[in-house]
PDB file of N, CA, C and O in Angstrom, chain B, residues numbered from 101:
ATOM      1  N   MET B 101       0.627  -1.181   0.091  1.00  0.00           N
ATOM      2  CA  MET B 101       0.180  -0.036  -0.178  1.00  0.00           C
ATOM      3  C   MET B 101       0.733   1.412  -0.061  1.00  0.00           C
ATOM      4  O   MET B 101       0.295   2.410  -0.634  1.00  0.00           O
ATOM      5  N   LYS B 102       1.842   1.320   0.844  1.00  0.00           N
ATOM      6  CA  LYS B 102       2.807   2.478   1.055  1.00  0.00           C
ATOM      7  C   LYS B 102       3.587   2.506  -0.554  1.00  0.00           C
ATOM      8  O   LYS B 102       3.582   3.559  -1.191  1.00  0.00           O
ATOM      9  N   LYS B 103       4.100   1.522  -0.997  1.00  0.00           N
ATOM     10  CA  LYS B 103       4.653   1.768  -2.333  1.00  0.00           C
ATOM     11  C   LYS B 103       3.506   1.983  -3.634  1.00  0.00           C
ATOM     12  O   LYS B 103       3.902   2.516  -4.671  1.00  0.00           O
ATOM     13  N   CYS B 104       2.342   1.618  -3.527  1.00  0.00           N
ATOM     14  CA  CYS B 104       1.509   2.313  -4.304  1.00  0.00           C
ATOM     15  C   CYS B 104       1.341   3.859  -4.036  1.00  0.00           C
ATOM     16  O   CYS B 104       1.627   4.641  -4.942  1.00  0.00           O
ATOM     17  N   LEU B 105       0.884   4.325  -2.812  1.00  0.00           N
ATOM     18  CA  LEU B 105       0.967   5.418  -2.308  1.00  0.00           C
ATOM     19  C   LEU B 105       1.922   6.405  -3.104  1.00  0.00           C
ATOM     20  O   LEU B 105       1.496   7.242  -3.899  1.00  0.00           O
ATOM     21  N   LEU B 106       3.361   6.197  -2.777  1.00  0.00           N
ATOM     22  CA  LEU B 106       4.717   6.549  -3.281  1.00  0.00           C
ATOM     23  C   LEU B 106       4.473   6.859  -4.861  1.00  0.00           C
ATOM     24  O   LEU B 106       4.692   7.975  -5.333  1.00  0.00           O
ATOM     25  N   ILE B 107       4.031   5.838  -5.576  1.00  0.00           N
ATOM     26  CA  ILE B 107       4.062   6.183  -6.963  1.00  0.00           C
ATOM     27  C   ILE B 107       2.957   7.166  -7.487  1.00  0.00           C
ATOM     28  O   ILE B 107       3.070   7.976  -8.407  1.00  0.00           O
ATOM     29  N   LEU B 108       1.960   6.939  -6.768  1.00  0.00           N
ATOM     30  CA  LEU B 108       0.794   8.047  -7.305  1.00  0.00           C
ATOM     31  C   LEU B 108       1.535   9.259  -6.990  1.00  0.00           C
ATOM     32  O   LEU B 108       1.487  10.160  -7.828  1.00  0.00           O
ATOM     33  N   VAL B 109       2.263   9.453  -5.845  1.00  0.00           N
ATOM     34  CA  VAL B 109       2.661  10.752  -5.570  1.00  0.00           C
ATOM     35  C   VAL B 109       3.552  11.308  -6.507  1.00  0.00           C
ATOM     36  O   VAL B 109       3.372  12.457  -6.911  1.00  0.00           O
ATOM     37  N   ALA B 110       4.777  10.412  -7.013  1.00  0.00           N
ATOM     38  CA  ALA B 110       5.561  10.587  -7.860  1.00  0.00           C
ATOM     39  C   ALA B 110       4.734  11.057  -9.019  1.00  0.00           C
ATOM     40  O   ALA B 110       4.770  12.259  -9.283  1.00  0.00           O
ATOM     41  N   LEU B 111       3.935  10.190  -9.799  1.00  0.00           N
ATOM     42  CA  LEU B 111       3.120  10.668 -10.819  1.00  0.00           C
ATOM     43  C   LEU B 111       2.597  12.062 -10.808  1.00  0.00           C
ATOM     44  O   LEU B 111       2.816  12.931 -11.651  1.00  0.00           O
ATOM     45  N   VAL B 112       1.851  12.151  -9.694  1.00  0.00           N
ATOM     46  CA  VAL B 112       1.201  13.595  -9.734  1.00  0.00           C
ATOM     47  C   VAL B 112       2.312  14.545  -9.690  1.00  0.00           C
ATOM     48  O   VAL B 112       2.096  15.540 -10.382  1.00  0.00           O
ATOM     49  N   LEU B 113       3.402  14.536  -9.103  1.00  0.00           N
ATOM     50  CA  LEU B 113       4.435  15.645  -8.943  1.00  0.00           C
ATOM     51  C   LEU B 113       5.030  15.608 -10.645  1.00  0.00           C
ATOM     52  O   LEU B 113       5.472  16.673 -11.074  1.00  0.00           O
ATOM     53  N   VAL B 114       5.030  14.685 -11.352  1.00  0.00           N
ATOM     54  CA  VAL B 114       5.719  14.741 -12.414  1.00  0.00           C
ATOM     55  C   VAL B 114       4.874  15.367 -13.486  1.00  0.00           C
ATOM     56  O   VAL B 114       5.403  16.043 -14.369  1.00  0.00           O
ATOM     57  N   ALA B 115       3.413  15.139 -13.431  1.00  0.00           N
ATOM     58  CA  ALA B 115       2.464  15.590 -14.406  1.00  0.00           C
ATOM     59  C   ALA B 115       2.450  17.149 -14.127  1.00  0.00           C
ATOM     60  O   ALA B 115       2.320  17.978 -15.029  1.00  0.00           O
ATOM     61  N   CYS B 116       2.598  17.470 -12.770  1.00  0.00           N
ATOM     62  CA  CYS B 116       2.274  19.093 -12.285  1.00  0.00           C
ATOM     63  C   CYS B 116       3.573  19.776 -12.865  1.00  0.00           C
ATOM     64  O   CYS B 116       3.430  20.968 -13.138  1.00  0.00           O
ATOM     65  N   ASN B 117       5.127  19.086 -13.159  1.00  0.00           N
ATOM     66  CA  ASN B 117       5.928  19.710 -13.472  1.00  0.00           C
ATOM     67  C   ASN B 117       6.317  19.763 -15.193  1.00  0.00           C
ATOM     68  O   ASN B 117       7.352  20.158 -15.732  1.00  0.00           O
ATOM     69  N   ASN B 118       5.145  19.243 -15.759  1.00  0.00           N
ATOM     70  CA  ASN B 118       5.187  19.052 -17.210  1.00  0.00           C
ATOM     71  C   ASN B 118       4.740  20.607 -18.025  1.00  0.00           C
ATOM     72  O   ASN B 118       3.747  20.726 -18.742  1.00  0.00           O
ATOM     73  N   LYS B 119       5.394  21.341 -17.820  1.00  0.00           N
ATOM     74  CA  LYS B 119       4.952  22.646 -18.691  1.00  0.00           C
ATOM     75  C   LYS B 119       6.031  22.903 -19.438  1.00  0.00           C
ATOM     76  O   LYS B 119       7.184  22.553 -19.188  1.00  0.00           O
ATOM     77  N   GLU B 120       5.528  23.713 -20.648  1.00  0.00           N
ATOM     78  CA  GLU B 120       6.335  23.968 -21.610  1.00  0.00           C
ATOM     79  C   GLU B 120       7.399  25.193 -21.382  1.00  0.00           C
ATOM     80  O   GLU B 120       7.066  26.199 -20.754  1.00  0.00           O
ATOM     81  N   GLU B 121       8.529  25.048 -21.867  1.00  0.00           N
ATOM     82  CA  GLU B 121       9.739  26.279 -21.767  1.00  0.00           C
ATOM     83  C   GLU B 121       9.320  27.368 -22.334  1.00  0.00           C
ATOM     84  O   GLU B 121       9.044  27.349 -23.534  1.00  0.00           O
ATOM     85  N   SER B 122       9.195  28.494 -21.600  1.00  0.00           N
ATOM     86  CA  SER B 122       8.673  30.139 -22.137  1.00  0.00           C
ATOM     87  C   SER B 122      10.035  30.504 -22.425  1.00  0.00           C
ATOM     88  O   SER B 122      11.001  30.143 -21.753  1.00  0.00           O
ATOM     89  N   HIS B 123      10.084  31.375 -23.653  1.00  0.00           N
ATOM     90  CA  HIS B 123      11.088  32.033 -23.842  1.00  0.00           C
ATOM     91  C   HIS B 123      10.696  33.701 -23.566  1.00  0.00           C
ATOM     92  O   HIS B 123       9.511  34.030 -23.500  1.00  0.00           O
ATOM     93  N   THR B 124      11.389  34.336 -23.470  1.00  0.00           N
ATOM     94  CA  THR B 124      11.358  35.728 -23.375  1.00  0.00           C
ATOM     95  C   THR B 124      11.071  36.587 -24.682  1.00  0.00           C
ATOM     96  O   THR B 124      11.055  36.097 -25.812  1.00  0.00           O
ATOM     97  N   ARG B 125      10.839  37.976 -24.382  1.00  0.00           N
ATOM     98  CA  ARG B 125      10.478  38.589 -25.682  1.00  0.00           C
ATOM     99  C   ARG B 125      11.943  39.239 -26.279  1.00  0.00           C
ATOM    100  O   ARG B 125      12.080  39.764 -27.384  1.00  0.00           O
ATOM    101  N   SER B 126      12.970  39.062 -25.266  1.00  0.00           N
ATOM    102  CA  SER B 126      14.320  39.614 -25.892  1.00  0.00           C
ATOM    103  C   SER B 126      14.907  38.532 -26.776  1.00  0.00           C
ATOM    104  O   SER B 126      15.554  38.677 -27.813  1.00  0.00           O
ATOM    105  N   TRP B 127      14.455  37.122 -25.989  1.00  0.00           N
ATOM    106  CA  TRP B 127      15.066  35.990 -26.521  1.00  0.00           C
ATOM    107  C   TRP B 127      14.848  35.660 -28.080  1.00  0.00           C
ATOM    108  O   TRP B 127      15.654  35.196 -28.886  1.00  0.00           O
ATOM    109  N   TYR B 128      13.249  36.117 -28.287  1.00  0.00           N
ATOM    110  CA  TYR B 128      12.798  36.017 -29.320  1.00  0.00           C
ATOM    111  C   TYR B 128      13.227  36.926 -30.285  1.00  0.00           C
ATOM    112  O   TYR B 128      13.169  36.652 -31.484  1.00  0.00           O
ATOM    113  N   ARG B 129      13.695  38.094 -29.820  1.00  0.00           N
ATOM    114  CA  ARG B 129      14.223  39.112 -31.062  1.00  0.00           C
ATOM    115  C   ARG B 129      15.755  38.637 -31.456  1.00  0.00           C
ATOM    116  O   ARG B 129      16.210  38.949 -32.556  1.00  0.00           O
ATOM    117  N   ASP B 130      16.446  37.955 -30.616  1.00  0.00           N
ATOM    118  CA  ASP B 130      17.500  37.297 -30.971  1.00  0.00           C
ATOM    119  C   ASP B 130      17.770  36.247 -31.964  1.00  0.00           C
ATOM    120  O   ASP B 130      18.775  36.120 -32.662  1.00  0.00           O
ATOM    121  N   HIS B 131      16.557  35.407 -31.912  1.00  0.00           N
ATOM    122  CA  HIS B 131      16.503  33.948 -32.392  1.00  0.00           C
ATOM    123  C   HIS B 131      15.479  34.266 -33.393  1.00  0.00           C
ATOM    124  O   HIS B 131      14.305  34.469 -33.085  1.00  0.00           O
ATOM    125  N   ASP B 132      15.985  34.314 -34.745  1.00  0.00           N
ATOM    126  CA  ASP B 132      15.013  34.595 -35.867  1.00  0.00           C
ATOM    127  C   ASP B 132      14.075  33.670 -36.455  1.00  0.00           C
ATOM    128  O   ASP B 132      12.928  33.857 -36.861  1.00  0.00           O
ATOM    129  N   ALA B 133      14.827  32.590 -36.419  1.00  0.00           N
ATOM    130  CA  ALA B 133      14.020  31.519 -37.145  1.00  0.00           C
ATOM    131  C   ALA B 133      13.093  30.941 -35.835  1.00  0.00           C
ATOM    132  O   ALA B 133      12.000  30.641 -36.316  1.00  0.00           O
ATOM    133  N   GLU B 134      13.095  30.761 -34.872  1.00  0.00           N
ATOM    134  CA  GLU B 134      12.181  30.179 -33.848  1.00  0.00           C
ATOM    135  C   GLU B 134      11.254  31.287 -33.766  1.00  0.00           C
ATOM    136  O   GLU B 134      10.078  30.925 -33.783  1.00  0.00           O
ATOM    137  N   ARG B 135      11.450  32.550 -33.680  1.00  0.00           N
ATOM    138  CA  ARG B 135      10.325  33.655 -33.656  1.00  0.00           C
ATOM    139  C   ARG B 135       9.666  33.354 -34.729  1.00  0.00           C
ATOM    140  O   ARG B 135       8.461  33.232 -34.509  1.00  0.00           O
ATOM    141  N   LYS B 136      10.051  33.149 -36.043  1.00  0.00           N
ATOM    142  CA  LYS B 136       9.034  33.176 -37.355  1.00  0.00           C
ATOM    143  C   LYS B 136       8.146  31.870 -37.175  1.00  0.00           C
ATOM    144  O   LYS B 136       6.977  31.755 -37.544  1.00  0.00           O
ATOM    145  N   THR B 137       8.934  30.890 -36.529  1.00  0.00           N
ATOM    146  CA  THR B 137       8.136  29.612 -36.596  1.00  0.00           C
ATOM    147  C   THR B 137       6.941  29.917 -35.614  1.00  0.00           C
ATOM    148  O   THR B 137       5.787  29.897 -36.041  1.00  0.00           O
ATOM    149  N   MET B 138       7.192  30.165 -34.459  1.00  0.00           N
ATOM    150  CA  MET B 138       6.153  30.390 -33.278  1.00  0.00           C
ATOM    151  C   MET B 138       5.197  31.458 -33.840  1.00  0.00           C
ATOM    152  O   MET B 138       3.985  31.240 -33.846  1.00  0.00           O
ATOM    153  N   VAL B 139       5.623  32.406 -34.229  1.00  0.00           N
ATOM    154  CA  VAL B 139       4.493  33.400 -34.850  1.00  0.00           C
ATOM    155  C   VAL B 139       3.798  33.039 -36.138  1.00  0.00           C
ATOM    156  O   VAL B 139       2.884  33.776 -36.509  1.00  0.00           O
ATOM    157  N   ALA B 140       4.075  32.162 -36.743  1.00  0.00           N
ATOM    158  CA  ALA B 140       3.160  31.437 -37.651  1.00  0.00           C
ATOM    159  C   ALA B 140       2.162  30.130 -37.212  1.00  0.00           C
ATOM    160  O   ALA B 140       1.082  29.742 -37.658  1.00  0.00           O
ATOM    161  N   GLN B 141       3.008  29.662 -36.171  1.00  0.00           N
ATOM    162  CA  GLN B 141       1.962  28.650 -35.431  1.00  0.00           C
ATOM    163  C   GLN B 141       0.725  29.433 -34.644  1.00  0.00           C
ATOM    164  O   GLN B 141      -0.440  29.036 -34.629  1.00  0.00           O
ATOM    165  N   CYS B 142       1.293  30.789 -33.907  1.00  0.00           N
ATOM    166  CA  CYS B 142       0.352  31.448 -33.194  1.00  0.00           C
ATOM    167  C   CYS B 142      -0.647  31.976 -34.306  1.00  0.00           C
ATOM    168  O   CYS B 142      -1.811  31.978 -33.904  1.00  0.00           O
ATOM    169  N   LYS B 143      -0.507  32.345 -35.378  1.00  0.00           N
ATOM    170  CA  LYS B 143      -1.575  33.067 -36.174  1.00  0.00           C
ATOM    171  C   LYS B 143      -2.480  31.798 -36.743  1.00  0.00           C
ATOM    172  O   LYS B 143      -3.640  32.014 -37.094  1.00  0.00           O
ATOM    173  N   ASP B 144      -2.015  30.714 -36.807  1.00  0.00           N
ATOM    174  CA  ASP B 144      -2.788  29.427 -37.066  1.00  0.00           C
ATOM    175  C   ASP B 144      -3.742  28.636 -36.190  1.00  0.00           C
ATOM    176  O   ASP B 144      -4.507  27.735 -36.531  1.00  0.00           O
ATOM    177  N   ASP B 145      -3.492  29.277 -34.727  1.00  0.00           N
ATOM    178  CA  ASP B 145      -4.115  28.667 -33.700  1.00  0.00           C
ATOM    179  C   ASP B 145      -4.585  29.446 -32.672  1.00  0.00           C
ATOM    180  O   ASP B 145      -3.739  29.638 -31.798  1.00  0.00           O
ATOM    181  N   ALA B 146      -5.813  30.035 -32.460  1.00  0.00           N
ATOM    182  CA  ALA B 146      -6.245  30.964 -31.772  1.00  0.00           C
ATOM    183  C   ALA B 146      -6.116  30.612 -30.303  1.00  0.00           C
ATOM    184  O   ALA B 146      -5.699  31.373 -29.430  1.00  0.00           O
ATOM    185  N   ALA B 147      -6.508  29.423 -30.147  1.00  0.00           N
ATOM    186  CA  ALA B 147      -6.059  28.867 -28.426  1.00  0.00           C
ATOM    187  C   ALA B 147      -4.634  29.336 -28.003  1.00  0.00           C
ATOM    188  O   ALA B 147      -4.225  29.954 -27.021  1.00  0.00           O
ATOM    189  N   LYS B 148      -4.056  28.838 -29.057  1.00  0.00           N
ATOM    190  CA  LYS B 148      -2.414  29.153 -28.804  1.00  0.00           C
ATOM    191  C   LYS B 148      -1.879  30.503 -28.567  1.00  0.00           C
ATOM    192  O   LYS B 148      -0.912  30.702 -27.832  1.00  0.00           O
ATOM    193  N   ALA B 149      -2.664  31.653 -29.345  1.00  0.00           N
ATOM    194  CA  ALA B 149      -2.250  32.937 -29.599  1.00  0.00           C
ATOM    195  C   ALA B 149      -2.297  33.584 -28.247  1.00  0.00           C
ATOM    196  O   ALA B 149      -1.524  34.527 -28.083  1.00  0.00           O
ATOM    197  N   VAL B 150      -3.014  33.263 -27.331  1.00  0.00           N
ATOM    198  CA  VAL B 150      -3.401  33.832 -26.301  1.00  0.00           C
ATOM    199  C   VAL B 150      -2.249  33.716 -24.961  1.00  0.00           C
ATOM    200  O   VAL B 150      -2.120  34.433 -23.969  1.00  0.00           O
ATOM    201  N   THR B 151      -1.502  32.504 -25.406  1.00  0.00           N
ATOM    202  CA  THR B 151      -0.368  31.980 -24.487  1.00  0.00           C
ATOM    203  C   THR B 151       0.664  32.933 -24.390  1.00  0.00           C
ATOM    204  O   THR B 151       0.859  33.562 -25.430  1.00  0.00           O
ATOM    205  N   PRO B 152       1.492  33.256 -23.276  1.00  0.00           N
ATOM    206  CA  PRO B 152       2.674  33.974 -22.833  1.00  0.00           C
ATOM    207  C   PRO B 152       3.851  33.761 -24.054  1.00  0.00           C
ATOM    208  O   PRO B 152       4.518  34.751 -24.355  1.00  0.00           O
ATOM    209  N   GLU B 153       4.075  32.617 -24.676  1.00  0.00           N
ATOM    210  CA  GLU B 153       4.955  32.127 -25.452  1.00  0.00           C
ATOM    211  C   GLU B 153       4.636  32.950 -26.852  1.00  0.00           C
ATOM    212  O   GLU B 153       5.487  33.671 -27.373  1.00  0.00           O
ATOM    213  N   CYS B 154       3.363  32.767 -27.379  1.00  0.00           N
ATOM    214  CA  CYS B 154       2.936  33.680 -28.247  1.00  0.00           C
ATOM    215  C   CYS B 154       3.077  34.796 -28.380  1.00  0.00           C
ATOM    216  O   CYS B 154       3.571  35.332 -29.372  1.00  0.00           O
ATOM    217  N   MET B 155       2.535  35.511 -27.085  1.00  0.00           N
ATOM    218  CA  MET B 155       2.553  37.079 -26.751  1.00  0.00           C
ATOM    219  C   MET B 155       4.259  37.485 -27.159  1.00  0.00           C
ATOM    220  O   MET B 155       4.571  38.363 -27.963  1.00  0.00           O
ATOM    221  N   ASN B 156       5.167  36.670 -26.440  1.00  0.00           N
ATOM    222  CA  ASN B 156       6.285  37.073 -26.550  1.00  0.00           C
ATOM    223  C   ASN B 156       6.914  37.157 -28.051  1.00  0.00           C
ATOM    224  O   ASN B 156       7.517  38.149 -28.461  1.00  0.00           O
ATOM    225  N   ALA B 157       6.695  36.002 -28.795  1.00  0.00           N
ATOM    226  CA  ALA B 157       7.018  36.088 -30.093  1.00  0.00           C
ATOM    227  C   ALA B 157       6.602  37.327 -30.929  1.00  0.00           C
ATOM    228  O   ALA B 157       7.247  38.062 -31.678  1.00  0.00           O
ATOM    229  N   SER B 158       5.158  37.305 -30.502  1.00  0.00           N
ATOM    230  CA  SER B 158       4.731  38.370 -31.516  1.00  0.00           C
ATOM    231  C   SER B 158       5.048  39.889 -31.264  1.00  0.00           C
ATOM    232  O   SER B 158       5.129  40.763 -32.127  1.00  0.00           O
ATOM    233  N   ASN B 159       5.215  40.028 -29.883  1.00  0.00           N
ATOM    234  CA  ASN B 159       5.567  41.367 -29.335  1.00  0.00           C
ATOM    235  C   ASN B 159       7.132  41.412 -29.765  1.00  0.00           C
ATOM    236  O   ASN B 159       7.556  42.557 -29.919  1.00  0.00           O
ATOM    237  N   ALA B 160       8.015  40.417 -29.975  1.00  0.00           N
ATOM    238  CA  ALA B 160       9.403  40.962 -30.378  1.00  0.00           C
ATOM    239  C   ALA B 160       9.154  40.748 -31.814  1.00  0.00           C
ATOM    240  O   ALA B 160      10.295  40.990 -32.207  1.00  0.00           O
ATOM    241  N   GLU B 161       8.566  40.502 -32.761  1.00  0.00           N
ATOM    242  CA  GLU B 161       8.389  40.482 -34.058  1.00  0.00           C
ATOM    243  C   GLU B 161       7.729  41.911 -34.298  1.00  0.00           C
ATOM    244  O   GLU B 161       7.934  42.373 -35.420  1.00  0.00           O
ATOM    245  N   SER B 162       7.036  42.618 -33.500  1.00  0.00           N
ATOM    246  CA  SER B 162       6.683  43.972 -33.700  1.00  0.00           C
ATOM    247  C   SER B 162       7.469  45.008 -33.185  1.00  0.00           C
ATOM    248  O   SER B 162       7.463  46.142 -33.662  1.00  0.00           O
ATOM    249  N   ASP B 163       8.266  44.597 -32.057  1.00  0.00           N
ATOM    250  CA  ASP B 163       9.496  45.365 -32.004  1.00  0.00           C
ATOM    251  C   ASP B 163      10.811  45.466 -32.962  1.00  0.00           C
ATOM    252  O   ASP B 163      11.483  46.497 -32.928  1.00  0.00           O
ATOM    253  N   ILE B 164      11.101  44.592 -33.653  1.00  0.00           N
ATOM    254  CA  ILE B 164      11.824  44.456 -34.731  1.00  0.00           C
ATOM    255  C   ILE B 164      11.243  45.404 -35.988  1.00  0.00           C
ATOM    256  O   ILE B 164      11.816  46.349 -36.532  1.00  0.00           O
ATOM    257  N   TYR B 165      10.076  44.911 -36.238  1.00  0.00           N
ATOM    258  CA  TYR B 165       9.391  45.788 -37.284  1.00  0.00           C
ATOM    259  C   TYR B 165       9.455  47.121 -37.218  1.00  0.00           C
ATOM    260  O   TYR B 165       9.741  47.863 -38.158  1.00  0.00           O
ATOM    261  N   ILE B 166       9.130  47.518 -35.860  1.00  0.00           N
ATOM    262  CA  ILE B 166       9.078  49.191 -35.562  1.00  0.00           C
ATOM    263  C   ILE B 166      10.274  49.615 -35.505  1.00  0.00           C
ATOM    264  O   ILE B 166      10.466  50.505 -36.334  1.00  0.00           O
ATOM    265  N   ASN B 167      11.412  49.294 -34.711  1.00  0.00           N
ATOM    266  CA  ASN B 167      12.584  49.780 -34.268  1.00  0.00           C
ATOM    267  C   ASN B 167      13.830  49.251 -35.196  1.00  0.00           C
ATOM    268  O   ASN B 167      14.848  49.916 -35.390  1.00  0.00           O
ATOM    269  N   GLY B 168      13.583  47.938 -35.742  1.00  0.00           N
ATOM    270  CA  GLY B 168      14.830  47.185 -36.218  1.00  0.00           C
ATOM    271  C   GLY B 168      15.871  46.543 -35.348  1.00  0.00           C
ATOM    272  O   GLY B 168      16.104  47.016 -34.235  1.00  0.00           O
ATOM    273  N   LYS B 169      16.444  45.593 -35.755  1.00  0.00           N
ATOM    274  CA  LYS B 169      17.116  44.543 -35.016  1.00  0.00           C
ATOM    275  C   LYS B 169      18.374  45.432 -34.213  1.00  0.00           C
ATOM    276  O   LYS B 169      18.719  45.225 -33.050  1.00  0.00           O
ATOM    277  N   ASP B 170      18.991  46.515 -35.175  1.00  0.00           N
ATOM    278  CA  ASP B 170      19.978  46.970 -34.449  1.00  0.00           C
ATOM    279  C   ASP B 170      19.773  47.929 -33.175  1.00  0.00           C
ATOM    280  O   ASP B 170      20.643  48.063 -32.314  1.00  0.00           O
ATOM    281  N   TYR B 171      18.599  48.545 -33.149  1.00  0.00           N
ATOM    282  CA  TYR B 171      18.208  49.137 -31.918  1.00  0.00           C
ATOM    283  C   TYR B 171      18.310  48.474 -30.469  1.00  0.00           C
ATOM    284  O   TYR B 171      18.653  49.045 -29.434  1.00  0.00           O
ATOM    285  N   TYR B 172      17.962  47.236 -30.617  1.00  0.00           N
ATOM    286  CA  TYR B 172      18.098  46.351 -29.393  1.00  0.00           C
ATOM    287  C   TYR B 172      19.651  45.754 -29.083  1.00  0.00           C
ATOM    288  O   TYR B 172      20.226  45.549 -28.014  1.00  0.00           O
ATOM    289  N   LYS B 173      20.005  45.598 -30.252  1.00  0.00           N
ATOM    290  CA  LYS B 173      21.675  44.936 -30.387  1.00  0.00           C
ATOM    291  C   LYS B 173      22.326  46.223 -29.619  1.00  0.00           C
ATOM    292  O   LYS B 173      23.009  45.856 -28.663  1.00  0.00           O
ATOM    293  N   LYS B 174      22.279  47.842 -29.821  1.00  0.00           N
ATOM    294  CA  LYS B 174      22.568  48.875 -29.298  1.00  0.00           C
ATOM    295  C   LYS B 174      22.462  49.035 -27.738  1.00  0.00           C
ATOM    296  O   LYS B 174      23.290  49.566 -26.998  1.00  0.00           O
ATOM    297  N   GLY B 175      21.255  48.456 -27.398  1.00  0.00           N
ATOM    298  CA  GLY B 175      20.812  48.618 -26.109  1.00  0.00           C
ATOM    299  C   GLY B 175      19.394  49.564 -25.800  1.00  0.00           C
ATOM    300  O   GLY B 175      18.802  49.822 -24.752  1.00  0.00           O
ATOM    301  N   GLY B 176      19.178  49.906 -27.087  1.00  0.00           N
ATOM    302  CA  GLY B 176      17.619  50.325 -27.193  1.00  0.00           C
ATOM    303  C   GLY B 176      17.577  51.602 -26.222  1.00  0.00           C
ATOM    304  O   GLY B 176      16.702  51.712 -25.363  1.00  0.00           O
ATOM    305  N   ASP B 177      18.567  52.542 -26.415  1.00  0.00           N
ATOM    306  CA  ASP B 177      18.286  53.811 -25.883  1.00  0.00           C
ATOM    307  C   ASP B 177      17.979  54.830 -27.158  1.00  0.00           C
ATOM    308  O   ASP B 177      17.820  54.645 -28.364  1.00  0.00           O
ATOM    309  N   ALA B 178      17.973  56.290 -26.074  1.00  0.00           N
ATOM    310  CA  ALA B 178      17.195  57.053 -27.159  1.00  0.00           C
ATOM    311  C   ALA B 178      18.290  57.515 -27.875  1.00  0.00           C
ATOM    312  O   ALA B 178      17.853  58.232 -28.775  1.00  0.00           O
ATOM    313  N   ASN B 179      19.481  57.454 -27.912  1.00  0.00           N
ATOM    314  CA  ASN B 179      20.334  57.777 -29.218  1.00  0.00           C
ATOM    315  C   ASN B 179      20.208  56.995 -30.226  1.00  0.00           C
ATOM    316  O   ASN B 179      20.623  57.400 -31.312  1.00  0.00           O
ATOM    317  N   ASN B 180      19.725  55.940 -30.144  1.00  0.00           N
ATOM    318  CA  ASN B 180      19.918  54.921 -31.448  1.00  0.00           C
ATOM    319  C   ASN B 180      18.423  54.712 -32.024  1.00  0.00           C
ATOM    320  O   ASN B 180      18.074  53.711 -32.648  1.00  0.00           O
ATOM    321  N   VAL B 181      17.651  55.742 -31.735  1.00  0.00           N
ATOM    322  CA  VAL B 181      15.992  55.587 -32.054  1.00  0.00           C
ATOM    323  C   VAL B 181      16.034  55.803 -33.609  1.00  0.00           C
ATOM    324  O   VAL B 181      16.919  56.557 -34.014  1.00  0.00           O
ATOM    325  N   PRO B 182      15.280  55.298 -34.432  1.00  0.00           N
ATOM    326  CA  PRO B 182      15.215  55.398 -35.966  1.00  0.00           C
ATOM    327  C   PRO B 182      14.398  56.517 -36.102  1.00  0.00           C
ATOM    328  O   PRO B 182      13.312  56.688 -35.550  1.00  0.00           O
ATOM    329  N   ASN B 183      15.163  57.518 -37.115  1.00  0.00           N
ATOM    330  CA  ASN B 183      14.413  58.440 -37.542  1.00  0.00           C
ATOM    331  C   ASN B 183      13.309  58.224 -38.560  1.00  0.00           C
ATOM    332  O   ASN B 183      13.455  57.846 -39.723  1.00  0.00           O
ATOM    333  N   LEU B 184      12.144  58.535 -37.913  1.00  0.00           N
ATOM    334  CA  LEU B 184      10.889  58.233 -38.796  1.00  0.00           C
ATOM    335  C   LEU B 184      10.368  59.721 -39.261  1.00  0.00           C
ATOM    336  O   LEU B 184       9.210  59.911 -39.634  1.00  0.00           O
ATOM    337  N   THR B 185      11.380  60.768 -39.193  1.00  0.00           N
ATOM    338  CA  THR B 185      10.754  62.038 -39.792  1.00  0.00           C
ATOM    339  C   THR B 185      11.547  62.210 -41.230  1.00  0.00           C
ATOM    340  O   THR B 185      12.525  61.481 -41.398  1.00  0.00           O
ATOM    341  N   ASN B 186      11.254  62.946 -42.066  1.00  0.00           N
ATOM    342  CA  ASN B 186      11.996  63.419 -43.243  1.00  0.00           C
ATOM    343  C   ASN B 186      12.955  64.546 -42.957  1.00  0.00           C
ATOM    344  O   ASN B 186      13.520  65.105 -43.897  1.00  0.00           O
ATOM    345  N   LYS B 187      13.149  64.878 -41.826  1.00  0.00           N
ATOM    346  CA  LYS B 187      13.946  66.017 -41.529  1.00  0.00           C
ATOM    347  C   LYS B 187      15.600  65.722 -41.831  1.00  0.00           C
ATOM    348  O   LYS B 187      16.432  66.606 -41.627  1.00  0.00           O
TER     349      LYS B 187
END
């Protein structure tokens, strides 16, 4: 009986620890192939689109589209913001 209880507890703990690895927004900015793959998956599945993983990938895609990749490599400070005006 004690052995069965121990096995049951072990199975419950393993099941609770089975969560997906989540990457940060900055990680997705640095990893182009993974970001593009995740954004494509998120666009294809509405249930997945609201997960933190999809939000980080989509936000990283937006960051790069708006500011460019070099903006984040240089630290993202006000001195290297892209010039959006024609002056």
